[in-house]
C-alpha positions as CSV (number, residue, x, y, z in Angstrom):
1,M,-66.3,-14.6,17.0
2,Y,-65.0,-12.8,14.3
3,E,-61.6,-12.6,13.4
4,E,-59.0,-10.8,10.4
5,H,-55.9,-10.9,9.9
6,D,-53.0,-8.0,9.3
7,V,-55.6,-5.2,9.8
8,P,-55.0,-1.6,9.3
9,L,-55.6,0.1,13.1
10,A,-55.9,3.6,12.1
11,P,-59.3,3.5,11.4
12,L,-60.0,1.8,14.9
13,T,-58.9,5.0,16.5
14,T,-60.1,8.9,16.7
15,L,-56.5,10.0,15.8
16,Q,-56.5,7.4,12.7
17,L,-53.0,6.7,13.2
18,G,-51.6,3.4,13.7
19,G,-50.0,0.7,11.5
20,R,-51.3,-3.0,11.0
21,A,-52.2,-5.3,13.4
22,R,-50.8,-9.1,12.2
23,R,-54.1,-10.6,14.5
24,L,-58.1,-8.9,15.0
25,V,-60.6,-11.1,16.9
26,A,-63.6,-9.4,17.7
27,P,-65.6,-11.2,21.0
28,R,-69.2,-10.4,21.4
29,T,-69.9,-12.1,24.6
30,D,-68.6,-12.1,27.8
31,D,-67.6,-16.1,27.6
32,E,-65.5,-15.0,24.3
33,L,-64.1,-12.3,25.7
34,V,-62.4,-14.2,28.1
35,E,-61.2,-16.8,25.9
36,A,-60.5,-14.6,23.4
37,I,-57.8,-13.0,26.1
38,R,-56.9,-16.8,27.5
39,H,-56.1,-17.7,24.0
40,G,-55.0,-15.1,22.3
41,H,-51.1,-14.8,21.2
42,D,-48.7,-12.5,23.2
43,P,-48.2,-9.9,22.5
44,L,-52.1,-8.5,23.2
45,L,-53.8,-5.4,23.0
46,L,-57.5,-4.4,24.0
47,L,-59.1,-2.4,22.0
48,A,-62.5,-0.8,21.7
49,G,-63.2,2.6,21.3
50,G,-59.8,3.8,20.5
51,S,-60.2,7.3,21.6
52,N,-57.7,6.8,24.6
53,V,-54.8,5.2,22.6
54,V,-51.9,6.5,20.1
55,I,-50.4,3.2,18.1
56,A,-46.8,2.7,16.5
57,D,-46.4,3.5,12.8
58,S,-45.4,-0.1,13.3
59,G,-48.4,-1.5,14.3
60,F,-49.0,-4.5,16.5
61,P,-47.3,-7.7,16.4
62,G,-49.5,-9.6,17.7
63,T,-53.4,-10.2,18.6
64,V,-55.7,-6.9,18.8
65,V,-59.0,-8.0,20.8
66,R,-61.8,-5.8,20.2
67,V,-64.3,-5.2,22.2
68,A,-67.7,-5.5,20.6
69,T,-69.6,-6.8,23.9
70,S,-73.2,-5.1,24.1
71,G,-76.2,-5.0,26.9
72,V,-77.5,-3.0,29.7
73,E,-79.1,-4.6,32.8
74,I,-81.1,-1.9,35.0
75,G,-82.2,-2.5,38.3
76,E,-84.0,-0.2,40.9
77,R,-84.1,0.1,44.2
78,D,-84.7,2.4,46.6
79,G,-84.7,5.4,44.4
80,H,-81.5,4.5,42.8
81,V,-80.8,2.7,40.0
82,R,-78.1,-0.4,39.2
83,L,-76.9,-0.1,35.4
84,D,-74.3,-3.4,34.8
85,V,-73.7,-2.5,31.3
86,A,-70.9,-4.4,29.0
87,A,-67.5,-3.3,28.5
88,G,-67.9,-2.6,24.8
89,E,-70.8,-0.8,24.9
90,D,-70.6,2.6,23.5
91,W,-70.0,5.4,26.5
92,D,-71.8,8.8,25.1
93,T,-75.0,6.3,24.1
94,L,-75.6,5.0,27.8
95,V,-74.6,8.7,29.1
96,E,-77.7,10.1,26.8
97,R,-79.8,7.4,27.5
98,T,-79.2,7.9,31.8
99,V,-79.3,11.6,31.1
100,G,-83.0,11.3,29.0
101,E,-84.6,8.6,31.9
102,G,-83.9,11.2,34.6
103,L,-80.6,9.4,36.4
104,V,-77.9,11.8,37.9
105,G,-74.7,11.2,38.0
106,F,-73.4,11.3,34.0
107,E,-74.8,14.6,32.8
108,C,-70.8,15.8,33.1
109,L,-69.6,13.4,31.2
110,S,-71.7,14.2,28.2
111,G,-69.4,13.7,24.5
112,I,-66.4,11.4,26.0
113,P,-65.5,9.4,23.5
114,G,-64.7,5.5,24.0
115,S,-66.4,2.7,25.5
116,V,-67.9,1.8,29.0
117,G,-64.9,-1.0,29.6
118,A,-62.7,2.3,29.6
119,T,-64.5,4.7,32.0
120,P,-63.1,2.6,35.2
121,I,-59.3,2.7,33.7
122,Q,-59.2,6.2,33.1
123,N,-61.5,6.9,36.0
124,V,-62.8,9.1,33.1
125,G,-64.1,13.0,34.4
126,A,-64.4,16.1,33.5
127,Y,-66.4,19.2,34.2
128,G,-66.3,18.5,37.6
129,Q,-67.9,14.8,38.1
130,E,-65.7,11.1,38.0
131,V,-67.1,7.3,37.0
132,A,-65.8,6.8,40.2
133,E,-68.1,8.6,42.3
134,T,-71.2,6.1,40.7
135,V,-68.9,2.7,40.0
136,V,-70.0,-0.1,42.6
137,S,-68.5,-2.7,40.8
138,V,-66.1,-4.1,38.4
139,R,-66.1,-7.5,36.9
140,A,-62.9,-8.3,35.5
141,Y,-60.8,-11.5,34.0
142,D,-58.1,-11.5,35.9
143,R,-55.2,-13.1,33.7
144,T,-52.4,-13.3,36.6
145,Q,-55.4,-16.1,38.2
146,D,-56.8,-16.5,35.1
147,R,-60.2,-15.9,36.7
148,V,-63.1,-13.9,36.4
149,V,-63.5,-11.5,39.6
150,D,-65.9,-8.9,40.7
151,L,-63.9,-5.7,42.2
152,A,-65.5,-3.4,44.6
153,P,-64.9,0.7,44.2
154,A,-62.3,0.3,47.5
155,E,-60.1,-2.5,45.0
156,C,-59.9,-0.4,41.9
157,G,-57.3,2.3,43.3
158,F,-58.9,5.2,41.8
159,A,-56.9,8.5,41.3
160,Y,-57.1,11.7,39.4
161,R,-57.2,9.8,35.8
162,A,-56.1,6.9,37.0
163,S,-56.5,3.7,38.8
164,R,-54.9,-0.1,39.4
165,F,-55.7,-1.4,36.1
166,K,-53.8,2.2,34.1
167,R,-51.3,1.9,36.9
168,A,-49.6,-0.8,39.3
169,D,-51.9,-3.5,37.7
170,R,-51.9,-2.2,33.6
171,G,-51.9,-5.6,31.3
172,R,-53.4,-8.0,34.1
173,F,-57.2,-7.1,34.6
174,A,-59.3,-7.2,31.4
175,I,-62.5,-5.4,32.1
176,L,-65.5,-7.6,31.0
177,R,-68.7,-5.2,32.6
178,V,-69.0,-2.2,34.8
179,A,-71.7,-1.3,37.5
180,Y,-72.9,1.8,38.3
181,E,-75.5,3.1,40.6
182,L,-77.4,6.4,40.1
183,P,-79.7,8.2,41.8
184,R,-83.3,9.5,39.8
185,S,-83.8,13.5,39.7
186,P,-84.7,15.8,36.9
187,R,-82.3,18.1,39.0
188,S,-78.5,17.5,38.1
189,A,-75.9,17.2,40.9
190,P,-74.3,20.3,42.3
191,V,-72.4,22.3,39.6
192,R,-68.8,21.8,41.1
193,Y,-67.0,23.5,37.4
194,A,-66.8,27.1,37.0
195,E,-67.1,27.2,33.6
196,L,-69.9,24.9,33.3
197,A,-71.7,27.1,35.9
198,D,-71.0,30.7,33.8
199,A,-72.4,28.2,30.7
200,L,-75.8,27.5,32.8
201,G,-76.1,30.6,34.5
202,V,-76.2,28.8,37.5
203,E,-73.7,29.2,40.7
204,L,-71.3,26.6,41.7
205,G,-72.8,24.4,44.1
206,E,-76.5,24.9,42.5
207,T,-77.6,22.2,40.4
208,A,-80.1,22.8,36.8
209,A,-82.1,20.0,34.8
210,L,-80.3,17.3,33.1
211,A,-80.8,17.7,29.8
212,E,-79.5,21.1,30.4
213,V,-76.6,20.5,31.7
214,R,-75.8,17.3,29.1
215,E,-76.5,20.5,26.4
216,A,-74.1,22.9,28.3
217,V,-71.6,20.2,28.7
218,L,-71.6,18.9,24.8
219,A,-71.8,22.7,23.1
220,L,-68.3,23.4,26.2
221,R,-66.5,20.1,24.3
222,R,-67.8,20.8,21.0
223,G,-66.2,24.6,20.9
224,K,-62.8,22.9,22.1
225,G,-63.0,20.0,19.2
226,M,-63.1,17.7,21.9
227,V,-66.6,15.9,20.2
228,V,-65.5,13.5,17.8
229,D,-67.2,15.2,14.6
230,P,-66.4,14.1,11.1
231,A,-66.6,17.9,10.1
232,D,-64.8,18.8,13.0
233,P,-60.8,18.8,12.2
234,D,-59.9,19.6,15.3
235,S,-61.4,16.9,16.9
236,V,-59.2,14.0,15.3
237,S,-57.6,13.7,18.4
238,A,-57.3,11.6,21.4
239,G,-58.7,14.3,23.7
240,S,-56.7,15.6,26.3
241,F,-52.8,14.3,25.7
242,F,-51.9,15.6,28.9
243,T,-53.4,15.1,32.3
244,N,-53.3,18.2,34.7
245,P,-50.4,17.8,36.9
246,V,-51.5,17.6,40.7
247,L,-48.4,19.3,43.1
248,E,-46.8,19.0,46.3
249,A,-48.0,22.3,47.7
250,A,-44.3,23.6,47.8
251,A,-44.6,22.7,44.3
252,F,-47.0,24.7,43.6
253,D,-45.8,27.3,45.1
254,E,-42.0,26.7,43.1
255,L,-44.4,27.2,40.0
256,R,-45.7,30.5,41.0
257,E,-42.6,32.2,41.3
258,R,-41.3,30.2,38.1
259,A,-44.5,31.6,36.2
260,G,-44.5,35.7,37.5
261,A,-48.0,35.2,38.1
262,D,-51.0,32.8,39.6
263,P,-51.4,30.0,37.4
264,P,-55.0,28.0,38.1
265,G,-55.0,25.7,41.3
266,W,-57.3,23.1,42.4
267,P,-56.4,22.4,46.0
268,E,-56.6,18.4,46.6
269,P,-58.0,17.0,49.8
270,D,-54.4,15.5,50.4
271,G,-53.2,18.9,50.6
272,R,-51.9,19.2,47.2
273,V,-52.7,21.2,44.2
274,K,-53.6,20.1,40.4
275,T,-53.0,22.5,38.0
276,S,-53.8,23.1,34.1
277,A,-51.6,21.3,31.8
278,A,-52.8,23.5,29.2
279,W,-52.2,26.7,31.2
280,L,-48.7,25.6,31.2
281,I,-48.4,24.8,27.9
282,Q,-49.1,27.8,26.7
283,R,-47.3,30.0,28.4
284,A,-44.7,27.8,28.1
285,G,-44.7,29.2,24.2
286,F,-47.1,26.5,22.4
287,E,-50.2,28.6,21.1
288,R,-53.3,26.8,19.4
289,G,-52.8,25.9,16.0
290,H,-49.0,25.3,16.8
291,G,-46.8,23.4,14.2
292,D,-47.1,23.6,11.0
293,G,-47.0,19.9,9.6
294,R,-49.4,17.3,9.0
295,I,-49.5,17.0,13.1
296,G,-50.3,19.6,15.6
297,L,-51.9,21.5,18.3
298,S,-55.7,21.8,18.1
299,R,-56.5,25.5,17.0
300,K,-59.1,25.6,19.6
301,H,-57.2,23.9,22.7
302,T,-53.7,23.7,23.8
303,L,-54.6,20.1,25.3
304,A,-54.9,18.2,22.2
305,I,-53.5,17.1,19.4
306,V,-54.4,16.7,16.1
307,N,-53.8,14.4,13.2
308,R,-54.3,16.9,10.1
309,G,-54.4,14.1,7.7
310,G,-51.8,11.7,6.6
311,G,-49.9,12.3,9.5
312,S,-47.9,9.3,11.8
313,A,-47.0,8.6,15.1
314,A,-43.3,9.1,15.0
315,E,-44.7,13.2,14.5
316,L,-47.1,13.3,17.0
317,V,-44.6,12.0,19.6
318,A,-42.0,14.2,19.0
319,L,-44.5,16.8,19.0
320,A,-45.4,15.6,22.4
321,R,-41.9,15.6,23.5
322,E,-41.1,19.4,22.4
323,L,-44.2,20.5,24.5
324,R,-43.3,18.0,27.6
325,A,-39.6,19.4,27.2
326,G,-41.1,22.9,26.5
327,V,-43.1,23.0,29.6
328,R,-40.3,21.2,32.1
329,E,-37.9,23.8,30.6
330,R,-40.2,26.9,31.6
331,F,-41.6,25.6,35.0
332,G,-39.7,22.5,36.1
333,V,-43.0,20.6,35.7
334,T,-43.1,17.5,33.7
335,L,-46.8,16.4,31.9
336,E,-47.5,13.2,31.9
337,P,-49.5,11.9,28.9
338,E,-53.2,10.5,29.1
339,P,-53.7,8.0,26.0
340,V,-52.3,4.8,26.5
341,L,-49.3,4.6,24.1
342,V,-48.7,1.5,22.2
343,G,-45.1,0.6,20.7
344,L,-43.8,4.1,21.5
345,E,-42.2,6.2,24.7
346,L,-42.0,9.9,25.1
């Protein structure tokens, strides 16, 4: 197993921020990953694609376990394909493969940076799809009980951009593998997102060719700087920095009154209403490109905070606090960060 000391972490993140790790190991098998976690020196940080994390400028004082496992096992039954995928596999590479093989369920999740192991933690979703819809099992190392467990979807506590791995049991489980089940079809799942439907020229609820959906999603994401691209400075981010708030119906009515306009609203099954964090940020007075320093808002999307070059995690947190305070003062809504903050607080 690869091991190194005093390692710079910024190059291992999409934000290009963060200090140095005292120790870094890179396990390449599930067994090595379990052993690295079991015998790692506390504190311990698991890092894979580095796309959804902000690490403090002071670095990390313990062991960083960089997940480097690989492998995709495929089985088929009753027209559905089961993919058993190692946590260290690149997510978009997997998406591209499934679309190419005519498997439905990941096409709207194209272009999302990061690793497979992160997908159940965040319940990764975009353009009307979530991985929770396709996950059939999560294999994880339970640090509390010192054993490997297989968790069914009902045991994962999936919620909007969240799971038990991110909230109630944060730090307890290390994801080893994720099993997904996808049906075969040349057509996508019904399109649920208006912006994507418009881009495809279809009505909501209709389907489209899988490859066309992937290309449309990638084009939409590129237009927002949400596809990692060395030629695009607006892609040096952690993606959407804040999650879309989910409000009680009364709180959404209050938001409408304070806004003096109809904010975007998507009803949830439990009666709450999800609204747009980007809409709130912009109408609180923060336009695209806001900030005159090394850290600022993307010129393409108000939900992305970007490192324009030579920035610091402290500067990023300062801007995030400014945005959150502005939205809270204007609308009474507190935005919650989507990335994991390591050694930092808002």
